[in-house]
Backbone as numpy.savetxt, mean C-alpha at the origin, in Angstrom:
# Nx Ny Nz CAx CAy CAz Cx Cy Cz
4.75 -12.03 -12.77 5.22 -11.31 -13.87 6.70 -11.49 -13.74
7.19 -11.72 -14.84 8.80 -11.84 -14.88 9.56 -10.58 -14.65
10.81 -10.76 -14.43 11.67 -9.53 -13.92 11.95 -8.46 -15.40
12.03 -9.05 -16.26 12.48 -8.41 -17.50 11.05 -7.41 -17.64
9.78 -8.12 -17.50 8.27 -7.31 -17.71 8.55 -6.15 -16.80
8.83 -6.55 -15.51 8.63 -5.77 -14.38 9.62 -4.33 -14.38
10.65 -4.93 -15.25 11.44 -3.70 -15.10 11.05 -2.63 -15.89
10.10 -2.84 -16.99 9.70 -1.64 -17.93 8.64 -0.99 -17.41
8.15 -1.32 -16.23 7.04 -0.49 -15.61 7.51 0.82 -14.70
7.03 1.81 -15.21 7.39 2.92 -14.24 6.88 2.81 -12.85
7.65 2.95 -11.93 7.47 2.97 -10.54 7.60 4.37 -9.84
6.55 4.92 -9.46 6.86 6.25 -9.38 5.88 6.11 -7.73
6.21 5.84 -7.01 5.67 5.63 -5.53 5.67 6.40 -4.36
6.40 7.73 -4.59 6.30 8.99 -3.38 4.99 9.63 -3.20
4.08 8.94 -2.84 2.78 9.59 -2.91 2.78 10.81 -1.78
3.53 10.64 -0.81 3.54 11.71 0.37 4.46 12.72 0.51
4.25 13.93 0.80 5.38 14.58 1.84 4.94 14.60 3.24
5.99 13.33 4.08 5.77 13.45 5.17 6.57 14.53 6.01
5.87 15.42 6.76 6.60 16.62 7.25 6.11 16.39 8.80
7.20 17.22 9.50 7.14 17.41 10.80 6.59 18.81 11.51
5.76 19.39 10.45 5.30 20.76 10.73 4.37 20.74 11.91
4.38 21.94 12.39 3.45 22.39 13.61 1.95 21.94 13.08
1.00 21.24 14.04 -0.36 20.83 13.65 -1.34 21.63 14.57
-2.36 21.37 14.22 -3.53 21.80 15.22 -3.56 21.18 16.42
-4.13 21.22 17.47 -3.94 20.92 18.72 -4.76 19.24 19.10
-3.38 18.52 19.20 -3.91 17.17 19.51 -3.21 16.70 21.06
-3.89 16.13 21.72 -3.52 15.75 23.03 -2.42 14.78 22.97
-1.18 15.23 23.78 -0.20 14.22 23.77 0.43 14.39 25.33
1.00 13.05 25.49 1.66 13.09 26.99 3.29 13.52 27.19
3.70 13.68 26.09 5.13 14.76 25.93 4.90 15.90 26.26
5.64 16.39 27.41 5.80 17.75 27.34 6.31 18.41 26.65
5.82 20.02 26.16 6.27 20.55 24.99 7.84 20.79 25.07
8.29 20.97 26.11 9.99 21.39 26.58 10.63 20.03 26.31
10.05 18.72 26.66 10.73 17.71 26.32 11.01 17.16 24.93
9.52 17.66 24.09 9.93 17.43 22.60 10.59 18.23 21.97
10.89 19.85 22.23 11.74 20.94 21.70 12.96 20.15 21.81
13.40 19.49 23.17 14.71 19.27 23.04 14.88 17.61 22.69
13.90 17.11 22.21 13.82 15.38 21.69 14.69 15.27 20.46
15.67 14.41 20.05 16.73 14.13 19.18 15.74 13.14 18.06
15.59 13.38 16.72 14.61 12.84 15.89 15.84 12.11 14.87
15.79 10.75 14.93 16.41 10.14 14.07 15.96 9.57 12.84
16.44 9.86 11.68 16.12 9.19 10.41 16.74 8.13 9.69
15.60 7.29 9.35 16.10 5.94 8.36 15.46 6.04 7.07
16.40 5.79 5.99 15.54 5.64 4.62 15.94 3.99 4.31
15.36 3.58 3.48 15.18 2.39 2.75 14.32 2.07 2.00
13.91 0.59 1.81 13.17 0.14 0.76 11.81 -0.92 1.16
11.02 -0.43 0.82 9.85 -1.97 1.46 8.99 -2.28 -0.03
9.06 -3.48 -0.16 8.14 -3.90 -1.50 8.54 -2.97 -2.74
9.59 -2.57 -3.13 10.18 -1.58 -3.95 9.61 -0.21 -3.90
9.10 -0.09 -2.99 8.68 1.40 -2.62 9.81 1.99 -1.44
10.07 3.35 -1.68 11.09 4.34 -0.65 10.61 4.41 0.45
11.02 4.38 1.51 10.50 4.01 2.77 11.42 5.11 3.68
10.74 5.69 4.44 11.36 6.69 5.60 10.56 6.43 6.75
11.65 6.45 8.27 11.26 6.49 9.25 11.88 7.87 10.02
10.96 8.53 10.97 11.33 9.60 11.89 11.10 9.17 13.29
11.95 8.91 14.17 12.00 8.27 15.23 12.59 9.52 16.24
11.68 9.61 17.32 11.90 10.47 18.33 12.76 10.00 19.40
13.19 11.02 19.98 14.16 10.55 21.23 15.18 9.31 21.62
15.64 9.25 20.73 16.37 8.01 20.79 17.76 8.15 20.61
18.97 7.86 21.36 20.24 7.84 21.25 20.75 7.44 20.06
21.92 7.72 19.55 22.24 7.14 18.25 22.53 5.44 18.20
22.94 5.05 19.25 23.08 3.55 19.46 21.95 2.88 19.25
20.86 3.41 20.38 19.44 2.87 20.21 18.61 2.77 19.32
18.72 3.97 18.52 18.08 4.30 17.07 18.63 2.88 15.90
20.07 3.14 15.81 20.80 2.09 15.06 20.33 0.34 15.44
20.26 0.12 16.72 19.80 -1.04 16.96 18.18 -1.21 16.23
17.45 0.19 16.61 15.97 -0.50 16.16 15.77 -0.50 14.52
16.82 0.10 14.07 16.84 0.54 12.62 17.47 -0.69 11.84
18.30 -1.32 12.37 18.35 -2.74 11.89 17.51 -3.70 12.56
16.64 -3.66 13.53 15.46 -4.52 13.55 14.19 -4.32 12.42
14.23 -3.23 12.45 13.32 -2.75 10.98 13.91 -3.18 9.79
15.06 -2.84 9.18 15.29 -3.78 8.09 15.06 -5.19 8.09
15.36 -5.73 9.31 15.11 -7.15 9.22 13.82 -7.74 9.09
12.68 -6.98 9.79 11.52 -7.05 9.81 10.78 -7.14 8.25
11.36 -5.93 7.67 10.67 -5.72 6.48 11.46 -6.94 5.36
12.44 -7.19 5.31 13.10 -8.23 4.62 12.26 -9.46 5.01
12.12 -9.95 5.90 11.25 -11.14 6.51 9.79 -10.89 6.05
9.22 -10.06 6.09 7.78 -9.74 5.44 7.81 -9.70 3.98
8.71 -9.02 3.38 9.15 -9.08 1.94 9.14 -10.38 1.26
9.57 -11.53 2.35 9.60 -13.02 1.96 8.38 -13.50 1.82
7.40 -13.09 2.29 6.03 -13.49 2.20 5.44 -12.76 1.14
5.52 -11.61 1.23 4.39 -10.87 0.29 4.89 -10.30 -1.17
6.43 -10.40 -1.32 6.85 -9.45 -2.70 6.69 -10.49 -3.94
6.13 -9.72 -4.82 5.70 -10.26 -6.32 6.81 -10.85 -7.05
7.94 -9.71 -6.66 9.29 -9.80 -7.35 10.01 -10.56 -7.04
9.91 -11.57 -5.99 10.84 -12.46 -5.54 10.40 -14.04 -5.45
11.27 -14.73 -6.69 11.11 -15.98 -6.69 10.50 -16.81 -5.73
11.32 -16.30 -4.43 11.22 -17.22 -3.35 10.04 -16.98 -2.56
9.47 -16.01 -2.62 8.50 -15.40 -1.55 7.13 -16.34 -1.56
6.64 -16.49 -0.60 5.31 -17.23 -0.54 4.32 -17.15 -1.44
4.09 -15.65 -1.75 2.90 -15.05 -2.65 3.53 -15.76 -4.14
4.53 -15.34 -4.71 5.56 -15.91 -5.79 5.12 -17.48 -5.64
5.47 -18.30 -4.79 5.17 -19.74 -4.93 3.67 -19.90 -5.17
2.74 -19.34 -4.10 1.38 -19.68 -4.54 1.09 -19.52 -5.89
1.47 -18.28 -6.51 1.22 -17.91 -7.99 1.90 -18.97 -8.93
2.87 -19.50 -8.63 3.62 -20.44 -9.49 2.79 -21.73 -9.60
2.59 -22.24 -8.48 2.25 -23.47 -8.08 0.55 -23.53 -8.09
-0.15 -22.35 -7.74 -1.58 -22.46 -7.40 -2.05 -22.80 -6.36
-0.98 -23.12 -5.38 -0.97 -23.98 -3.95 -0.22 -23.53 -3.22
-0.25 -23.08 -1.96 0.93 -23.18 -0.91 0.73 -23.67 0.51
0.99 -24.61 0.80 0.99 -25.26 2.11 1.81 -24.64 3.24
0.91 -24.66 4.51 1.42 -24.17 5.71 2.16 -22.89 5.45
0.89 -21.96 5.03 1.03 -20.38 5.09 1.20 -19.76 6.16
2.19 -18.57 6.33 2.61 -17.93 7.20 1.35 -17.51 8.11
1.27 -17.15 9.31 0.08 -16.25 9.93 -0.06 -14.97 9.31
0.97 -14.29 8.87 0.77 -12.98 8.54 0.27 -12.77 6.90
0.61 -14.15 6.14 -0.03 -14.25 4.95 -1.46 -14.61 5.35
-1.83 -15.07 6.12 -3.32 -15.54 6.52 -4.26 -14.12 7.17
-3.44 -13.34 7.82 -3.98 -12.05 8.31 -4.65 -11.16 7.16
-3.48 -10.73 6.29 -3.33 -10.27 5.03 -4.80 -10.61 4.32
-4.68 -12.12 3.87 -5.88 -12.72 3.50 -7.18 -12.58 3.58
-7.18 -12.56 5.20 -8.32 -12.13 5.68 -8.82 -10.94 5.59
-7.82 -9.89 6.03 -8.53 -8.85 5.70 -8.93 -8.32 4.14
-8.06 -8.90 3.41 -8.53 -8.95 1.68 -10.01 -9.31 1.56
-10.33 -10.49 2.13 -11.60 -11.25 2.13 -12.64 -9.92 2.54
-12.56 -9.49 3.64 -13.66 -8.37 4.32 -13.62 -7.31 3.51
-12.49 -6.96 3.25 -12.84 -5.44 2.17 -13.27 -5.86 0.81
-12.99 -7.18 0.28 -13.48 -7.50 -0.79 -15.10 -7.34 -0.76
-15.32 -7.98 0.33 -17.27 -8.14 0.67 -17.63 -6.55 0.89
-16.77 -5.90 1.70 -17.22 -4.45 1.97 -17.67 -3.50 0.46
-16.29 -3.72 -0.13 -16.46 -2.92 -1.58 -17.22 -3.52 -2.72
-17.83 -4.62 -2.40 -18.79 -5.14 -3.62 -17.69 -5.68 -4.59
-16.61 -5.93 -4.24 -15.17 -6.97 -5.11 -14.89 -5.90 -5.96
-14.85 -4.71 -5.31 -13.92 -3.73 -6.28 -12.07 -3.93 -5.31
-12.23 -4.32 -4.17 -11.12 -4.55 -4.05 -10.68 -6.19 -3.96
-10.11 -6.46 -5.07 -9.32 -7.82 -5.60 -8.27 -7.99 -5.52
-7.22 -8.99 -5.13 -5.95 -8.80 -5.14 -6.06 -9.90 -6.22
-6.74 -10.57 -6.87 -6.52 -11.56 -8.21 -6.59 -10.86 -9.20
-6.60 -9.61 -9.15 -6.45 -8.71 -10.39 -5.11 -8.85 -11.23
-4.32 -9.61 -10.58 -3.05 -9.53 -11.16 -3.07 -10.44 -12.52
-3.59 -11.20 -13.06 -3.47 -11.80 -14.72 -3.75 -10.77 -15.50
-4.82 -10.03 -14.94 -5.15 -8.54 -15.95 -4.16 -7.61 -15.97
-3.41 -7.22 -15.04 -2.43 -6.38 -14.91 -1.24 -7.11 -15.73
-0.91 -7.97 -15.46 -0.06 -8.69 -15.91 0.00 -8.60 -17.53
-1.14 -8.93 -18.12 -1.61 -8.84 -19.57 -1.58 -7.29 -19.78
-2.00 -6.35 -19.15 -1.79 -4.92 -19.48 -0.42 -4.57 -19.95
0.46 -5.24 -19.02 1.73 -4.98 -18.96 2.35 -5.47 -20.07
2.02 -6.69 -20.60 2.80 -7.42 -21.74 2.24 -6.44 -23.16
0.86 -6.15 -22.58 0.66 -5.26 -24.09 1.41 -4.22 -24.23
1.25 -3.53 -23.20 2.01 -2.15 -23.04 3.57 -2.28 -23.40
4.02 -3.15 -23.22 5.84 -3.50 -23.58 6.05 -3.48 -24.98
5.04 -3.92 -25.65 5.08 -3.95 -27.34 5.36 -2.64 -27.82
6.21 -2.52 -28.57 6.79 -1.29 -28.96 5.62 -0.87 -30.01
5.45 0.72 -30.07 4.55 1.61 -30.62 2.91 1.27 -29.98
2.72 0.57 -28.89 1.61 0.53 -28.50 0.70 1.63 -27.96
-0.55 2.23 -28.48 -1.30 3.46 -28.39 -2.44 3.24 -27.69
-3.00 2.17 -27.88 -4.28 1.62 -27.36 -4.11 1.18 -26.17
-5.24 1.46 -25.09 -4.88 0.92 -24.05 -6.04 -0.42 -24.01
-6.88 -0.83 -24.95 -7.71 -1.83 -25.17 -6.68 -3.22 -25.45
-7.00 -4.01 -24.78 -6.44 -5.58 -24.87 -7.24 -6.07 -26.12
-6.49 -7.11 -26.91 -7.49 -7.84 -27.80 -8.46 -8.69 -26.75
-9.53 -8.98 -27.34 -10.39 -9.60 -26.94 -10.40 -10.99 -26.22
-9.69 -11.71 -27.30 -9.43 -12.97 -26.67 -8.70 -13.06 -24.96
-7.43 -12.28 -25.63 -6.44 -12.02 -24.40 -7.32 -11.29 -23.14
-8.13 -10.52 -23.50 -8.53 -9.65 -22.33 -9.90 -10.56 -21.29
-10.71 -11.42 -22.28 -11.10 -12.73 -21.44 -10.63 -13.58 -20.85
-9.53 -14.21 -21.40 -8.52 -15.25 -20.75 -8.20 -14.67 -19.56
-7.76 -13.09 -19.59 -7.31 -13.11 -18.15 -8.44 -12.86 -17.47
-9.48 -12.38 -17.85 -10.56 -11.67 -16.76 -11.29 -12.98 -16.23
-11.13 -14.29 -16.80 -11.58 -15.38 -16.21 -10.76 -15.81 -15.18
-9.76 -15.48 -15.23 -8.69 -15.64 -14.18 -8.70 -14.98 -12.78
-9.79 -14.03 -12.62 -10.11 -12.88 -11.85 -11.01 -13.46 -11.16
-11.05 -13.00 -9.62 -11.97 -13.43 -8.58 -11.37 -13.77 -7.32
-11.57 -13.13 -6.40 -11.07 -13.31 -4.90 -11.92 -14.91 -4.39
-13.24 -14.74 -4.70 -14.13 -15.58 -3.88 -13.27 -17.15 -4.53
-12.44 -16.96 -5.67 -11.83 -18.55 -6.07 -10.57 -18.69 -5.24
-10.56 -17.85 -4.22 -9.11 -18.44 -3.24 -9.77 -18.74 -2.30
-9.09 -19.95 -1.90 -9.35 -20.67 -0.49 -8.21 -20.54 0.33
-8.73 -20.71 1.79 -7.12 -20.46 2.49 -7.95 -20.60 3.93
-6.95 -21.48 4.57 -6.80 -21.62 6.01 -5.50 -22.15 6.70
-5.47 -22.60 7.61 -4.02 -22.46 8.49 -3.05 -23.78 7.62
-4.03 -24.34 6.92 -3.09 -25.61 6.37 -2.91 -25.41 4.97
-3.43 -24.28 4.01 -2.80 -24.14 2.81 -4.15 -23.07 2.02
-3.20 -22.19 1.02 -3.75 -21.22 0.77 -3.96 -21.94 -0.77
-5.15 -21.78 -1.64 -5.21 -22.60 -2.79 -6.17 -21.75 -4.07
-6.12 -21.59 -5.30 -6.71 -20.93 -6.10 -7.72 -22.37 -7.09
-8.73 -21.88 -6.60 -9.71 -23.36 -7.45 -9.89 -22.94 -9.04
-9.30 -21.79 -9.55 -9.19 -22.07 -11.21 -7.91 -22.11 -11.55
-7.53 -22.43 -12.84 -6.41 -22.59 -13.24 -5.65 -20.94 -13.93
-4.46 -20.66 -13.83 -3.86 -19.57 -14.31 -4.29 -18.10 -13.21
-4.90 -18.45 -11.97 -5.13 -17.62 -11.33 -3.77 -16.98 -10.61
-3.65 -15.95 -9.87 -2.53 -15.11 -9.38 -2.92 -13.99 -8.73
-2.18 -13.33 -7.77 -2.52 -12.47 -6.87 -1.16 -11.39 -6.72
-1.44 -9.96 -6.63 -0.77 -9.06 -5.75 -1.08 -8.58 -4.80
-0.19 -8.55 -3.92 -0.93 -7.98 -2.28 -0.41 -6.60 -2.12
0.06 -6.10 -3.06 0.75 -4.67 -3.08 -0.34 -3.69 -2.64
-1.74 -3.77 -3.11 -3.05 -3.00 -2.64 -3.15 -3.07 -1.02
-2.40 -3.74 -0.32 -2.81 -4.17 1.30 -1.41 -4.37 1.76
-0.63 -5.33 1.24 0.79 -5.77 2.11 1.58 -4.51 2.46
1.34 -2.91 1.65 2.29 -2.20 2.18 2.12 -1.63 3.28
0.69 -1.31 3.34 -0.13 -0.90 4.90 0.09 -1.50 5.71
-0.08 -3.03 5.69 0.30 -4.12 6.81 1.80 -4.02 7.08
2.62 -4.17 6.47 4.01 -3.69 6.88 4.70 -2.56 7.42
3.80 -1.56 7.05 4.08 -0.22 7.85 3.43 -0.48 9.20
2.14 -1.24 9.57 1.83 -1.43 10.66 2.63 -2.61 11.78
3.28 -3.33 10.95 4.22 -4.13 11.71 5.31 -3.70 12.33
5.93 -2.57 11.19 7.42 -1.78 11.73 6.90 -1.05 12.87
5.42 -0.28 12.79 5.19 0.52 13.67 4.99 -0.26 15.26
4.62 -1.41 14.95 4.42 -2.03 16.57 5.67 -2.69 16.75
6.73 -2.76 15.86 8.17 -3.08 16.70 8.81 -2.25 17.16
8.47 -0.79 16.60 8.96 0.00 17.49 8.11 0.45 18.64
7.40 0.42 18.59 6.28 0.62 19.66 6.54 0.05 21.03
6.98 -1.67 20.83 7.28 -2.52 21.50 8.83 -2.13 21.94
9.56 -1.71 21.42 11.07 -1.15 21.58 10.67 -0.03 22.53
9.62 0.89 23.06 9.57 1.67 23.53 9.41 3.21 22.77
9.26 3.05 21.77 9.24 4.39 21.25 7.77 4.75 20.52
7.41 6.01 20.85 5.98 5.75 21.01 5.53 7.33 20.13
6.81 7.92 19.46 6.20 9.43 18.82 7.53 9.20 17.44
6.68 8.55 16.56 7.21 7.84 15.39 6.44 8.26 14.20
7.02 8.61 12.87 6.38 8.77 11.64 6.91 7.91 10.44
6.17 7.21 10.39 6.57 6.05 9.11 5.87 6.37 7.93
6.88 6.09 6.62 6.20 5.60 5.64 6.97 4.82 5.02
6.17 3.62 5.14 6.53 2.42 4.38 5.75 1.60 3.47
5.55 2.67 2.63 4.58 2.34 1.43 3.39 2.68 2.00
2.82 3.13 3.25 1.78 3.87 3.32 2.26 4.37 4.52
1.42 5.31 5.25 2.01 6.32 6.52 1.03 5.92 7.55
1.70 5.77 8.86 1.26 5.55 9.91 1.88 6.59 10.98
1.29 7.44 11.74 1.71 8.59 12.78 1.50 8.11 14.22
2.71 7.77 15.09 2.34 7.47 16.20 2.84 8.72 17.20
1.88 9.33 18.35 2.38 10.22 19.31 2.33 11.53 18.55
3.07 12.36 19.25 2.65 14.08 18.94 3.27 14.97 17.59
4.42 14.12 17.21 5.36 14.76 16.22 6.38 15.63 17.43
6.61 16.63 16.55 7.86 17.78 17.13 7.29 18.68 18.18
5.88 18.97 18.17 5.40 19.80 19.01 4.73 19.10 19.99
3.95 18.33 19.69 3.25 17.48 20.77 1.65 17.57 20.17
1.67 18.21 18.79 0.28 18.36 18.53 -0.19 17.47 17.35
0.69 16.56 16.92 0.48 15.66 16.00 1.46 15.93 14.81
1.48 15.03 14.02 2.35 14.93 13.27 1.74 15.15 11.61
2.14 16.37 11.19 1.64 17.07 9.56 1.93 16.21 8.84
1.13 15.77 8.01 1.08 15.03 6.54 0.57 16.17 5.30
1.52 15.90 4.23 1.11 16.83 3.11 0.71 16.04 2.02
-0.52 15.91 1.68 -1.02 14.83 0.43 -0.51 15.92 -0.95
0.36 15.10 -1.67 0.62 15.70 -2.86 -0.36 15.79 -4.02
-0.26 16.79 -4.96 -1.05 16.88 -6.17 -1.05 15.70 -7.03
0.57 14.87 -7.10 0.40 13.74 -7.94 2.02 13.43 -7.97
2.47 12.42 -8.28 4.01 11.60 -8.13 4.65 12.20 -8.61
4.22 12.83 -9.74 5.83 14.10 -10.02 5.44 15.78 -10.14
4.38 15.95 -9.04 3.94 17.17 -9.00 4.13 17.19 -7.21
5.35 17.96 -6.32 5.02 18.42 -4.90 4.26 18.97 -4.61
3.18 19.71 -5.09 2.40 20.80 -4.74 1.47 20.24 -3.91
1.73 20.49 -2.66 0.65 20.19 -1.40 -1.12 20.27 -1.47
-1.80 19.20 -1.70 -2.96 19.83 -1.91 -3.88 19.84 -0.69
-3.47 18.96 0.52 -4.31 19.26 1.70 -3.10 18.45 2.89
-3.06 19.40 3.95 -2.26 18.80 5.21 -3.33 18.56 6.25
-2.96 17.26 6.57 -3.35 16.20 7.85 -2.85 16.26 8.95
-3.46 16.47 10.25 -2.44 16.30 11.32 -3.07 15.02 12.13
-1.86 13.98 12.04 -2.22 12.86 12.69 -1.87 12.27 13.73
-2.52 11.68 14.76 -1.79 10.90 16.03 -2.67 9.74 16.04
-1.41 8.92 15.96 -1.88 7.14 16.36 -3.04 7.01 15.05
-2.62 7.25 13.97 -3.69 7.30 12.75 -2.82 6.80 11.49
-3.17 6.44 10.49 -3.09 5.88 9.42 -3.24 6.53 8.06
-2.54 6.77 7.12 -3.15 7.17 5.95 -2.48 6.40 4.87
-3.57 6.20 3.70 -3.26 5.82 2.55 -3.50 6.30 1.01
-2.80 6.45 0.08 -3.37 7.04 -1.17 -3.17 6.05 -2.24
-4.26 5.88 -3.27 -4.03 5.35 -4.38 -3.92 6.57 -5.54
-3.01 6.30 -6.58 -3.15 7.50 -7.24 -2.99 7.14 -8.92
-3.80 7.53 -9.81 -3.96 6.78 -10.93 -2.87 6.76 -11.91
-1.76 7.58 -11.62 -0.34 7.04 -11.94 0.58 7.23 -11.28
0.27 6.55 -10.09 1.58 6.47 -9.09 2.15 5.24 -9.70
1.89 4.57 -10.20 2.96 3.45 -11.07 1.94 3.70 -12.58
2.65 3.57 -13.56 2.47 3.53 -14.72 2.53 2.15 -15.80
1.75 1.81 -16.92 2.19 0.55 -17.42 2.88 1.07 -18.82
2.71 2.42 -19.33 3.77 2.60 -20.64 4.48 3.45 -20.56
5.59 3.30 -21.36 6.56 4.22 -21.20 6.29 5.87 -21.24
5.47 6.10 -21.86 5.08 7.36 -21.87 4.19 7.93 -20.88
3.84 7.29 -19.66 3.19 7.42 -18.55 1.90 7.75 -18.46
1.28 7.44 -19.71 -0.03 7.76 -19.94 -1.20 6.85 -19.18
-0.75 5.46 -18.92 -1.89 4.71 -18.40 -1.75 4.05 -17.07
-2.31 4.51 -16.12 -1.69 4.15 -14.64 -2.29 2.58 -14.56
-2.05 2.23 -13.24 -1.65 0.79 -13.02 -3.18 0.16 -11.91
-4.03 1.07 -11.90 -5.50 0.86 -11.36 -6.07 -0.08 -12.33
-6.50 -1.27 -12.04 -7.22 -2.06 -12.98 -8.41 -2.49 -11.95
-9.66 -2.17 -12.89 -10.97 -2.61 -12.52 -11.09 -4.06 -12.74
-11.50 -5.12 -11.64 -11.40 -6.34 -11.46 -12.49 -6.75 -12.45
-13.35 -6.30 -12.89 -14.45 -6.76 -13.95 -14.21 -5.92 -15.47
-13.49 -4.59 -14.89 -13.63 -3.90 -16.66 -12.26 -3.90 -17.18
-11.23 -4.18 -16.28 -10.03 -3.99 -16.72 -9.59 -2.18 -16.59
-8.72 -1.79 -17.83 -8.10 -0.43 -17.25 -9.52 0.50 -17.61
-9.78 1.28 -16.83 -10.85 2.12 -16.59 -10.23 3.82 -16.58
-11.04 4.54 -16.78 -10.55 6.05 -16.29 -11.03 6.27 -14.99
-10.50 6.16 -14.09 -10.99 6.57 -12.62 -11.55 7.98 -12.42
-12.47 8.29 -11.70 -13.18 9.22 -11.71 -12.02 10.51 -10.75
-11.41 10.03 -9.87 -10.45 10.86 -9.46 -9.01 10.24 -9.44
-8.13 11.46 -9.64 -6.53 11.10 -9.96 -6.03 10.43 -8.84
-6.41 11.07 -7.56 -6.01 10.84 -6.51 -7.08 10.28 -4.98
-6.89 9.45 -4.20 -7.94 8.94 -3.18 -6.89 8.61 -1.91
-7.26 9.39 -0.96 -6.53 9.27 0.16 -7.59 8.56 1.14
-7.36 7.90 2.15 -8.45 7.06 3.19 -7.42 7.20 4.58
-8.02 7.86 5.60 -7.59 7.92 6.75 -8.35 6.63 7.91
-7.27 6.08 8.52 -8.29 4.82 9.38 -7.21 4.66 10.46
-7.74 3.61 10.94 -6.95 3.41 12.37 -5.78 2.79 12.16
-5.31 1.82 11.06 -4.48 1.08 11.07 -3.99 1.23 9.30
-2.96 0.93 8.76 -2.29 1.14 7.29 -2.86 -0.33 6.58
-3.09 -1.10 7.01 -3.29 -2.07 6.23 -4.65 -2.09 5.64
-5.80 -1.57 6.70 -7.26 -1.09 6.14 -7.32 0.04 5.00
-6.44 1.00 5.63 -6.21 2.26 4.71 -5.78 2.15 3.39
-4.88 1.15 3.20 -4.48 0.87 1.98 -5.20 -0.07 1.37
-5.89 -1.12 1.70 -7.23 -1.99 0.87 -8.22 -0.96 0.56
-8.91 -0.07 1.55 -9.85 0.58 1.08 -9.64 1.56 0.18
-8.36 2.16 0.27 -7.90 3.38 -1.01 -7.68 2.53 -2.23
-7.42 1.40 -2.41 -7.22 0.93 -3.36 -8.53 0.58 -4.03
-9.57 -0.04 -3.44 -10.99 -0.15 -3.83 -11.57 1.53 -4.18
-11.36 2.35 -3.49 -11.77 4.00 -3.69 -11.52 4.51 -4.52
-10.31 4.17 -5.28 -9.59 4.83 -6.73 -10.67 4.13 -7.58
-11.32 3.17 -7.34 -12.44 2.58 -8.76 -13.48 3.11 -8.49
-13.72 3.90 -7.18 -15.42 4.31 -6.80 -15.81 5.36 -7.65
-17.03 5.49 -8.04 -17.62 6.90 -8.31 -17.86 7.65 -7.63
-18.22 8.93 -7.33 -18.71 10.31 -6.49 -19.50 9.50 -5.61
-20.69 9.09 -6.31 -21.62 8.81 -5.21 -21.24 7.56 -4.14
-20.49 6.55 -4.60 -19.98 5.55 -3.73 -19.22 6.12 -3.16
-18.22 6.92 -3.07 -17.25 7.54 -1.90 -18.21 8.11 -1.09
-19.05 9.14 -1.42 -20.23 9.56 -0.60 -20.99 8.73 0.26
-21.32 7.60 -0.41 -22.17 6.61 0.86 -20.83 6.25 1.71
-19.62 5.92 1.39 -18.99 5.37 2.40 -18.56 6.50 3.57
-18.41 7.76 3.11 -18.15 8.93 3.55 -19.46 9.10 4.61
-20.51 8.91 4.29 -22.03 9.07 5.16 -21.50 7.61 6.07
-20.80 6.62 5.90 -20.80 5.69 6.98 -19.46 5.82 7.96
-19.09 6.97 7.91 -17.99 7.39 8.79 -16.63 7.30 8.34
-16.17 6.56 7.13 -14.81 6.50 6.56 -14.52 7.74 6.02
-13.25 8.22 6.38 -12.70 9.21 6.28 -11.93 9.03 4.62
-12.43 9.65 3.51 -11.82 9.44 2.44 -11.43 10.88 1.58
-10.37 10.85 1.14 -10.07 12.68 0.64 -9.83 12.45 -0.97
-10.58 13.15 -1.70 -10.26 13.17 -2.80 -9.77 14.45 -3.39
């Protein structure tokens, strides 16, 4: 998608209220007195076009500044791999040429996870949906567009370019086996970047951290040792908290019908079915709690397209899905 087109898309990505409220009892190695006295430092920035925040416990300002500088550098490094809006990123070069030699280990890791979740969800998670997304974005960029339906020829052409099974990848190269294919990895890379930033901070000795770097990862016991309290919002424009979670060493990701909208009026959301195109999801918001942000991110993307029965089946398998 070109820069002009992307600038017309309304991006409303703040899906959560991440707050350090008192939570239910969760084991913590931090004494309550130490937690009460701990200083919490805050960082704000951007990651893959999303607003990002970090709350970091127990660091003098110089150490926090060093850690946050490392965080910023790591996010920029990973954006150079995954950003669909940077012409020089690995993903953009792959989309432009249909092949990328010597892919980074990070790109291969995300594609491996994407392939796994693609299989598990019967193809509902499919990063190659980008040609359909671009076709809809172009459609809604036209003046006075009211219908969500693409002209049949345009829809069929875009649909023929979708299918993750047509992506081949190994340590030597990533390649599309059909002409005109393209991927967006925003449905998994935001969680992956959040995980990497969490690992970076943990390696520096910070074990009580709340990260919202596209998705949310909570490490440690929060402000009172009982866990970080996370509020799931009603919607992108409504700060009403529908549900509160208490998380320790867990991740939560949300996909929202109108988290990003395609039209200026905000009627049509960005969730694209890889076989049917623009559909009406059964739920306006779906959240998934998992061990890591990348998997939570990918599963929430797929769950946004699931029926109630499908979500019930996933819950029966032990997957924590909130609607």
